[in-house]
C-alpha positions, 0 to 999 in steps of 0.5 A: 694572475697576469704574468707567467714564467713558462720555465715554471710550468710543468709539461703535458705530453700530447703524443710521444715526443710532443710536449706543451706548456699551456696558459689560458684566460676566459676565451683563449689558450696559449700552448707552447709546444716542443716537438722532438726531431722526427716526432709527430702529432697524429691526424686529428680534428677539434672544434676549436679554431687554432692559430700558430707560429713556428718559433724554432726548427721546421714543421711539416704540416697537413691541413685539410689535405694541403701539405706545407713545410713551415719554418721560423716566423711562418704562421698557420690558421686552422678552422675548427673541424678541419683535419690536420697533423704535424711532423717535426724536421730533423731538429727540435721544433718549437711552436706557439699555438693559440686556441679559441675557445679554450681547450678544457683538456689542455687546462692542467 
């Protein structure tokens, strides 16, 4: 299947107040993440390279001990194995994440 409508995809909860809809191919996975106000994705690592862009709202992000607040259009790249966490601002935040290779636990 070449085309997908995100509205037709069920959400997967990643953490309290954090949901995603994922789409994948053989070598990469797209994750459309929505984070409720003031909710966070706890500190974690994974072997996958992760790139992303904030599409709506504000996001406080710590990657490898470097803290930054990101807004719409701002991009981040997280190498595999680097510890990171995120917290939404005071409004709903939306993010597009891309993972390579595919995160098997995000296929549902």
